[in-house]
C-alpha positions as CSV (number, residue, x, y, z in Angstrom):
1,M,2.5,-17.3,-1.1
2,S,3.1,-16.6,2.5
3,D,2.3,-13.5,4.6
4,S,5.6,-13.1,6.5
5,A,6.1,-10.3,9.0
6,D,8.9,-9.1,6.8
7,D,6.6,-7.8,4.1
8,R,4.1,-6.0,6.3
9,P,5.1,-2.8,8.1
10,D,4.7,-2.7,11.8
11,L,1.8,-0.1,12.1
12,S,-0.3,0.9,14.9
13,D,-4.1,0.7,14.6
14,A,-4.2,4.5,14.3
15,Q,-1.7,4.4,11.4
16,R,-3.6,1.7,9.6
17,A,-6.9,3.7,10.1
18,H,-5.2,6.8,8.7
19,L,-4.0,5.0,5.6
20,R,-7.5,3.4,5.0
21,D,-9.3,6.7,5.6
22,W,-6.9,8.5,3.2
23,A,-7.3,5.8,0.6
24,E,-11.1,5.7,0.8
25,A,-11.2,9.5,0.4
26,N,-8.5,10.1,-2.2
27,I,-7.8,7.1,-4.4
28,P,-10.1,7.2,-7.5
29,R,-11.7,3.9,-8.2
30,G,-12.7,4.3,-11.8
31,Q,-12.6,1.5,-14.2
32,C,-9.9,-1.2,-14.2
33,P,-7.6,-0.7,-17.2
34,W,-7.8,-4.5,-18.0
35,C,-11.4,-5.6,-17.5
36,K,-13.3,-2.3,-17.1
37,S,-14.8,-3.4,-13.8
38,S,-15.3,-0.7,-11.1
39,D,-15.0,-3.1,-8.1
40,W,-11.8,-2.5,-6.1
41,Q,-10.5,-3.8,-2.8
42,I,-8.0,-1.8,-0.7
43,G,-5.5,-4.1,0.9
44,D,-3.2,-3.8,3.9
45,P,0.1,-1.9,3.6
46,V,3.1,-3.8,2.3
47,V,6.8,-3.1,2.4
48,L,8.3,-3.7,-1.0
49,P,11.9,-4.9,-1.5
50,A,12.9,-1.4,-2.7
51,Y,14.3,1.7,-1.0
52,L,13.7,5.4,-1.5
53,A,16.5,7.8,-2.0
54,D,16.6,8.5,1.7
55,G,17.2,4.8,2.5
56,K,13.7,4.2,3.9
57,P,11.8,1.2,2.6
58,L,9.0,1.7,0.0
59,V,5.7,1.1,1.8
60,V,2.6,0.8,-0.5
61,L,-1.1,0.2,-0.2
62,P,-2.3,-2.3,-2.8
63,V,-5.6,-1.7,-4.6
64,T,-6.9,-4.8,-6.4
65,C,-9.6,-5.3,-9.0
66,E,-12.1,-7.7,-7.6
67,R,-12.9,-9.1,-11.1
68,C,-9.5,-9.7,-12.8
69,A,-7.0,-9.3,-9.9
70,Y,-5.2,-6.3,-11.5
71,V,-3.1,-4.7,-8.8
72,R,-1.9,-1.1,-8.5
73,F,0.2,0.4,-5.7
74,H,-0.1,3.7,-3.9
75,S,2.7,5.2,-1.9
76,A,2.0,5.2,1.8
77,R,4.5,8.0,2.3
78,Q,2.5,10.3,0.0
79,M,-0.6,9.5,2.1
80,G,1.1,10.9,5.2
81,F,2.6,7.7,6.5
82,V,5.6,8.3,8.6
83,G,6.8,5.2,10.3
84,D,9.8,4.0,12.2
85,Q,10.9,1.7,9.4
86,A,14.5,0.6,9.4
87,A,16.9,2.2,7.1
88,R,18.4,0.3,4.1
89,P,20.6,-2.5,5.3
90,E,24.3,-2.1,4.6
């Protein structure tokens, strides 16, 4: 698996810090639904190959279980992320 620039949003350090701070304060860790571990890692934002109704790309923050690798996604838009992402291609 490669980390291409196409799947990572172009964020400033301030935007990345905002997302991380929001996630640390608001995303409940709890137990993993698969293995019941409580060890989670918050990843860097990712642009998924999906678009919202307004044509903007879906940007998410992955939260991964350290034990079994279960991944859940949280919407960066709902966290207050407002980026200059390109609209959906024609």
